[in-house]
Structures are given as structure tokens and as C-alpha cells.
C-alpha positions in Angstrom: -30.9 -24.2 22.1 -34.6 -23.9 22.0 -36.1 -25.0 18.6 -37.5 -22.3 16.5 -40.8 -22.5 14.5 -41.1 -20.6 11.3 -43.9 -19.8 8.9 -42.3 -19.7 5.4 -44.6 -18.3 2.5 -43.6 -18.8 -0.9 -45.8 -19.0 -4.0 -43.5 -21.2 -5.5 -42.3 -24.6 -4.1 -41.1 -28.0 -5.4 -41.7 -27.0 -8.9 -39.4 -28.6 -11.5 -37.3 -26.2 -13.5 -38.7 -23.2 -11.6 -35.9 -21.0 -10.2 -38.4 -19.1 -7.9 -39.0 -22.6 -6.4 -35.6 -23.7 -6.2 -34.7 -20.6 -4.2 -37.0 -21.7 -1.1 -36.9 -25.4 -1.7 -33.3 -25.8 -1.5 -33.0 -23.6 1.5 -35.3 -26.0 3.8 -32.7 -28.8 4.9 -30.3 -25.9 6.0 -33.0 -24.0 8.1 -33.7 -27.7 9.9 -30.1 -28.0 10.3 -29.9 -24.7 12.2 -32.7 -26.2 14.6 -35.6 -24.4 12.9 -38.8 -26.3 12.4 -40.3 -24.8 8.9 -44.2 -25.1 8.3 -44.4 -24.2 4.8 -47.5 -22.1 2.8 -47.4 -22.3 -0.7 -49.4 -22.1 -3.9 -50.6 -25.9 -5.0 -48.6 -25.6 -8.3 -45.7 -28.0 -6.9 -45.6 -31.3 -5.4 -46.7 -31.6 -1.6 -43.6 -32.1 0.6 -43.6 -35.1 2.5 -40.6 -34.0 4.7 -42.1 -31.0 6.3 -45.3 -29.7 7.3 -46.3 -28.3 3.8 -49.9 -26.4 3.2 -51.0 -25.7 -0.4 -53.7 -22.9 -1.0 -54.8 -21.4 -4.5 -55.3 -18.0 -5.4 -59.0 -16.7 -5.1 -58.8 -14.2 -8.3 -59.6 -16.1 -11.6 -56.3 -15.1 -13.2 -54.5 -16.9 -10.3 -56.4 -19.8 -10.4 -56.3 -20.0 -14.0 -52.6 -20.1 -13.9 -52.3 -22.4 -10.8 -54.8 -25.0 -12.3 -52.4 -25.6 -15.5 -49.8 -26.6 -13.1 -52.0 -28.7 -10.7 -53.4 -30.6 -13.8 -49.9 -31.3 -15.0 -48.6 -32.8 -11.8 -51.8 -34.7 -11.4 -52.7 -36.1 -14.8 -49.8 -37.9 -16.5 -51.8 -38.8 -19.9 -50.9 -35.6 -21.9 -53.9 -35.5 -23.9 -56.3 -35.6 -21.2 -54.0 -33.2 -19.1 -54.6 -30.8 -22.3 -58.3 -31.4 -22.7 -58.7 -30.5 -18.6 -56.6 -27.3 -19.0 -58.8 -26.3 -22.2 -62.1 -26.9 -20.1 -60.9 -25.2 -17.1 -59.5 -22.0 -19.0 -62.8 -22.2 -20.9 -64.8 -22.1 -17.7 -62.8 -19.5 -16.2 -62.7 -17.2 -19.2 -65.7 -15.0 -18.4 -64.6 -14.2 -14.7 -61.0 -13.7 -16.0 -62.2 -11.4 -18.7 -64.2 -9.3 -16.4 -61.1 -9.4 -13.6 -58.6 -7.9 -16.4 -61.0 -5.0 -17.2 -60.3 -3.8 -13.9 -57.4 -5.1 -12.2 -54.4 -4.8 -14.2 -51.7 -6.9 -11.9 -49.8 -10.0 -12.1 -51.8 -13.2 -12.2 -50.7 -14.0 -8.5 -52.0 -10.9 -6.9 -54.6 -12.3 -5.1 -52.6 -15.1 -3.6 -51.9 -13.1 -0.4 -55.5 -13.6 0.7 -55.2 -17.3 0.7 -52.0 -17.2 2.3 -53.0 -15.0 5.0 -56.3 -17.1 5.8 -54.1 -20.4 6.0 -51.2 -18.6 7.7 -53.6 -17.0 10.6 -55.3 -20.5 11.1 -51.8 -21.9 11.5 -50.8 -18.9 14.0 -53.8 -19.5 16.1 -53.1 -23.1 16.3 -49.4 -22.9 17.5 -47.1 -20.2 18.2 -44.3 -19.0 15.8 -40.9 -17.2 16.3 -40.5 -15.9 12.7 -42.2 -15.6 9.2 -40.0 -16.1 6.3 -41.4 -14.9 3.1 -39.6 -15.7 -0.4 -40.6 -13.9 -3.5 -41.7 -14.2 -6.3 -44.8 -12.7 -6.6 -45.0 -9.3 -4.4 -48.4 -10.7 -2.8 -46.2 -13.4 -0.5 -44.6 -10.0 1.1 -47.9 -8.6 1.7 -49.3 -11.5 3.4 -46.3 -11.8 5.4 -46.8 -8.2 6.5 -50.4 -8.4 7.3 -49.6 -11.5 9.4 -47.0 -10.0 11.3 -49.3 -7.0 12.2 -52.2 -9.4 13.1 -49.9 -11.7 15.5 -46.9 -9.5 16.3 -44.6 -11.9 14.6 -41.2 -10.4 13.3 -41.0 -11.3 9.6 -38.1 -11.4 6.9 -37.9 -11.1 3.4 -36.0 -12.3 0.5 -36.3 -10.4 -2.6 -34.8 -12.1 -5.9 -36.6 -10.2 -8.8 -36.6 -6.4 -8.8 -39.8 -5.1 -7.5 -39.7 -2.2 -9.7 -37.2 -0.8 -12.3 -36.7 2.1 -14.6 -37.6 0.0 -17.7 -41.2 -1.1 -16.3 -43.2 -2.4 -19.2 -46.3 -3.6 -17.1 -49.3 -1.6 -16.0 -49.2 1.6 -14.0 -51.4 -0.4 -11.5 -48.8 -3.1 -11.0 -45.9 -0.5 -10.7 -47.9 1.4 -7.9 -48.6 -1.7 -6.1 -45.0 -3.0 -6.1 -43.7 0.4 -5.0 -46.0 0.3 -2.1 -45.0 -3.2 -1.2 -41.3 -2.5 -1.6 -42.0 0.3 0.8 -43.7 -2.1 3.2 -40.9 -4.5 3.2 -38.2 -1.8 3.9 -40.2 0.0 6.5 -41.3 -3.1 8.5 -39.5 -6.1 7.7 -37.1 -7.1 10.3 -34.5 -8.0 7.9 -34.7 -7.9 3.9 -32.2 -9.5 1.5 -31.5 -8.7 -2.3 -29.5 -10.7 -4.7 -27.5 -8.0 -6.3 -25.7 -4.8 -5.1 -27.5 -2.5 -7.5 -30.9 -3.9 -6.5 -30.0 -3.2 -2.6 -28.7 0.3 -3.4 -32.0 1.5 -5.5 -34.2 -0.3 -2.9 -32.5 1.8 -0.1 -32.2 5.0 -2.0 -36.1 4.9 -2.7 -36.5 4.0 1.1 -34.2 5.2 3.4 -35.7 3.8 6.4 -34.4 0.5 5.3 -30.9 1.5 6.7 -28.8 -1.6 7.7 -31.8 -3.9 7.7 -31.1 -4.5 4.1 -28.8 -7.0 3.0 -26.8 -8.6 -0.3 -27.1 -12.2 -0.2 -25.7 -14.8 -2.8 -28.3 -17.3 -2.8 -26.6 -20.2 -4.3 -28.5 -23.8 -4.4 -28.3 -27.3 -2.6 -25.7 -29.3 -4.5 -27.9 -31.0 -7.3 -27.7 -34.9 -8.0 -26.0 -35.2 -11.4 -26.5 -38.9 -10.9 -23.8 -41.1 -12.3 -23.4 -38.7 -15.4 -20.0 -37.4 -16.2 -18.7 -35.3 -19.1 -17.2 -36.8 -22.2 -15.9 -34.9 -25.2 -18.1 -35.9 -28.1 -17.3 -35.5 -32.0 -19.0 -32.1 -32.0 -18.9 -29.2 -29.9 -22.3 -29.2 -27.8 -23.4 -25.6 -26.6 -26.5 -25.9 -24.4 -28.9 -23.4 -23.2 -31.5 -24.1 -20.5 -34.6 -22.0 -19.6 -36.9 -19.6 -21.3 -36.6 -17.6 -24.2 -38.4 -14.1 -24.7 -38.0 -11.4 -27.0 -35.7 -9.8 -24.0 -33.8 -12.8 -23.5 -33.2 -14.6 -26.8 -30.7 -16.5 -28.7 -29.9 -14.0 -31.7 -26.7 -12.8 -30.6 -25.3 -16.3 -30.3 -26.5 -17.5 -33.6 -25.1 -14.3 -35.1 -21.7 -15.1 -33.8 -21.7 -18.6 -35.2 -23.0 -17.1 -38.6 -19.9 -15.1 -38.6 -18.0 -18.0 -37.5 -18.9 -20.3 -40.2 -18.3 -17.8 -42.8 -14.9 -17.5 -41.6 -14.5 -21.3 -40.9 -17.0 -23.2 -43.1 -15.6 -26.6 -41.9 -16.9 -25.8 -38.5 -20.5 -26.1 -39.8 -20.7 -29.6 -39.2 -18.9 -29.6 -35.9 -21.2 -27.5 -33.8 -24.6 -28.1 -32.3 -26.8 -25.8 -30.1 -29.1 -27.7 -27.9 -32.0 -25.5 -26.5 -34.0 -26.9 -23.6 -37.3 -25.2 -22.3 -40.3 -23.9 -23.3 -41.5 -22.6 -26.7 -38.6 -20.7 -28.8 -39.2 -17.0 -29.2 -39.6 -15.4 -32.6 -35.9 -13.8 -32.8 -34.4 -17.1 -31.9 -36.5 -18.9 -34.6 -35.4 -16.4 -37.2 -31.8 -16.4 -36.3 -31.6 -20.0 -36.6 -33.3 -20.0 -39.6 -29.8 -18.5 -41.0 -27.7 -21.2 -40.0 -27.4 -24.7 -41.3 -30.6 -27.0 -40.2 -28.0 -29.6 -38.5 -26.8 -26.7 -35.7 -30.2 -26.5 -33.8 -31.2 -29.4 -31.6 -34.5 -28.1 -29.8 -35.5 -30.7 -26.7 -38.5 -28.5 -25.5 -39.2 -28.8 -22.0 -37.9 -31.9 -20.3 -40.4 -33.8 -18.2 -40.7 -36.6 -15.9 -39.6 -40.1 -17.7 -41.5 -43.0 -16.9 -39.1 -45.5 -18.5 -36.2 -44.3 -16.4 -38.2 -43.0 -13.5 -36.0 -39.7 -13.8 -37.9 -36.2 -13.1 -37.5 -33.3 -15.4 -35.1 -31.9 -13.2 -32.9 -34.7 -13.2 -32.9 -35.1 -16.8 -31.8 -31.4 -17.3 -29.2 -31.8 -14.7 -27.6 -34.6 -16.6 -27.8 -32.7 -20.2 -26.1 -30.0 -18.3 -23.1 -32.0 -17.1 -23.0 -33.5 -20.8 -22.7 -30.2 -22.3 -19.1 -28.9 -23.8 -20.3 -25.4 -22.8 -23.4 -23.8 -21.0 -25.0 -20.6 -22.7 -26.5 -17.8 -20.6 -28.4 -14.9 -21.8 -28.4 -12.2 -19.0 -31.0 -10.0 -20.8 -31.4 -6.3 -22.2 -30.5 -2.8 -20.6 -29.8 -1.7 -17.1 -32.4 -3.8 -15.5 -29.8 -6.5 -15.8 -28.0 -4.7 -12.9 -30.7 -5.8 -10.6 -30.7 -9.7 -11.1 -28.9 -12.6 -11.7 -30.4 -15.6 -14.0 -30.9 -18.1 -11.2 -29.9 -20.8 -13.7 -26.0 -19.7 -13.0 -26.1 -21.7 -9.9 -27.0 -25.2 -11.7 -24.5 -24.0 -14.3 -21.7 -23.9 -11.6 -22.5 -27.1 -10.0 -22.4 -28.6 -13.6 -18.9 -27.9 -13.8 -18.9 -26.8 -17.4 -17.5 -23.6 -19.0 -20.2 -20.9 -19.1 -20.7 -18.5 -21.9 -22.5 -15.6 -20.6 -23.9 -12.7 -22.8 -24.4 -9.4 -20.8 -24.9 -5.9 -21.1 -23.3 -5.5 -17.8 -20.3 -8.1 -17.9 -18.8 -6.5 -14.6 -21.8 -7.7 -12.7 -20.3 -11.2 -12.8 -16.9 -10.5 -11.2 -17.6 -11.9 -8.1 -19.7 -15.0 -9.6 -17.5 -16.4 -12.2 -14.1 -16.9 -12.7 -12.7 -15.6 -15.9 -10.1 -17.9 -16.3 -12.5 -20.6 -16.7 -15.5 -18.9 -17.9 -16.4 -16.9 -20.9 -18.2 -13.5 -19.9 -18.7 -11.1 -22.8 -20.3 -7.6 -23.5 -22.9 -8.7 -25.7 -23.1 -5.5 -27.9 -19.3 -6.0 -28.7 -19.0 -8.2 -31.7 -15.1 -8.5 -31.4 -15.4 -9.5 -27.9 -18.2 -12.1 -28.6 -16.2 -13.7 -31.7 -13.0 -13.8 -29.6 -14.5 -15.6 -26.7 -16.3 -18.3 -29.3 -12.9 -18.8 -31.1 -11.5 -19.2 -27.7 -13.9 -21.7 -26.6 -13.7 -23.5 -29.6 -9.9 -23.8 -29.5 -10.2 -25.2 -25.9 -12.6 -28.0 -27.0 -10.5 -28.9 -30.0 
């Protein structure tokens, strides 16, 4: 079979702890196994890949450059104080241009990346022929770059959409909504095939764009089996509930804290037996306030795990090991009907960790094809009785 050559466009790639990166980075070995030679064009926010041809380009607008420079500095400068200084200098230097941009352009910070990606893609396509453009997003600008390159060089493209392009609970600018609606229409009308990660997201996209027809598909993305090293699970003296990922007012740990508060009121002896370990960035205000109502011994905030010089382990490796050492993994789906349109990508790492998962979701039926209810705990987050029963059952299992 003739080996195919694909141009892969993705803003995130080889980035520790970034779901958008895992979706595409983990697929590359499988593309190669299928006889495809991938040539990857990404932002410069991750590490350069040494196993495939990899080109990194930065956004042209100040907002994108400002965002990407932070990651570039973190990757290249290992001394934290120096890294913070350089990030501060770059932010101050770009601020006048950034401020001017935001007066007129109310889009996500990666909106201009399509220009850089298109220029690099065009250069590569003039040098060598390609059979397909494969775009994975992430930022909607990646899809725009793919479409423009497809038109210029008459190469078909396929799109993988894992965040809802638009939704009924839109909280960003009108300009961003109109732009994403237009790019979704471009995908549905022109992509050779397009993939969504949930049934509802596919249904809504098809309703808005009937021309999509049978070129739209549902795909469960999964992820490559992570390397957990030699770490195995061992039951400890305390029940260890672990949460991994970012926290926001829309996705916070207040519901878990409230459930623990009710539990401790009924069974005070458990106050010294349960810990909640939180890994990720800065904790949101709602979670902070909720943990403030619990005994101080409950919360163990680890922050973002990064490369450890003493062990040589990456941040992602350390996160994976912490997952497997947990008694149960906590997943907060979010708020409202928008949760029908996406699955938190952390679930795939959770499944590989082979630990019970406690899911708080406004749409528990959404998880039927993903999690086995005989092993995991999927609760309607607004149903206090259901939440408390699941927590009691989890504790009994641990005991």
C-alpha cells in the first residue's frame, strides 16, 4: 500500500497536562502504524518532537504571542525566578499592543494562529505533495487554516472537534460566537469528514448545518496507554480522594465539600480518615470557601506538578503515578446543558489508572457508554440524596 503523507495541524502538541495536546499527540504513533507519514505544524507551546517532522509557529497577534511566550519560557527556562522575570518582561512589552488589539478584536487568544499555520503549511505543500490535511482542535483557528490550505492546494481535509464550537450558554463575545458559527459551517460544508466526541454535539452541529449529512461522525477519542511506571495501588490509612485539573466557578469542588460536610456531621470519626488531594492550577474561590468549612486536615493542595530534576520525571508522569495511588478519582463535569456537548478528557487517564471514579454531572446518563456503574460512581450532582449515597458506598468499599 502506498504510504500517505498527511499535514497535521494542531495548536497544542507535546504539552504536559493539556487535554488538547493529548488528543493529537497520542494519535501520532497510530497514524504511523497505518502507513501515514505525519508532518506536524503546531504552536511553539510544547516540546519539539524528535520522532516526526515537527514545525512550530507562533501567533501573529499580541494576544496569541503573549499566551504562547509564557509556555515557551516555561519550557526553555528551568530556573523559576528567571522564568517569572522573563514572563513579566514579555507581558509588559506586549501590553500596549495587546490592549489596542482587545479594543477592536474580542476573540480567543489563538485567533491569529491560522495565519502562521497557513503560511507554514503552504511552504511545506509547495515543497512536497500531501494526501490529506488532518486538523485537531482546540482553537477554531486551526480549522480555518486547514480549509484555506485545502482550497489553495486542492487537498482534502478532515476535522476533529472536541470542544463545542458554539452553545446555548455562550458567555464569550458576540464576535467570537459569530466567528465560531462561521467556522463550524465551513467544517460541515467543506471537510471530507468531521468527528465530534459526543452524540449531542454531533446532533446540534448537523441541525445547524444540514449539508454535513453522513460526513459527520461520533468518535470516542481515548488516549494511548500511559506509562504509570512501577507504581501500584496500595490502600493507606486514610481514604484518598484525588482531583486532577483546573478549577473554575463553573467546575469547582463545592459539591464534594458539601457532601463531606454532611458526612462528617453524621459520622464525626471520619474527619481524620479522609483526605482530598487537589492537583492542578490555582484553586477557584468557590472551592476555597467550601474547603474553609471543613477540617484543615482534609485538603491537600499540590498545585501543578512539573518536571522533577531529582527523579527525572515529567509533570505528566508524576500526575499519572498520583492517580494510580488514589483510592478514588473525582471528576467534576460542569454546569448546565453544555455538558451534553463534551466529555472532560481527564476521564481517559482516569480509566487507565484503574481506580474507581466519582463523577459529579448534570447529565449522568451521558456517561452510560463510558463508565461501568458497577465499578464507578456516577451521580446527578443536584440530587443530594444520590450524592451522599454514592459517597457512603465508596467509603464502605474502602473500609
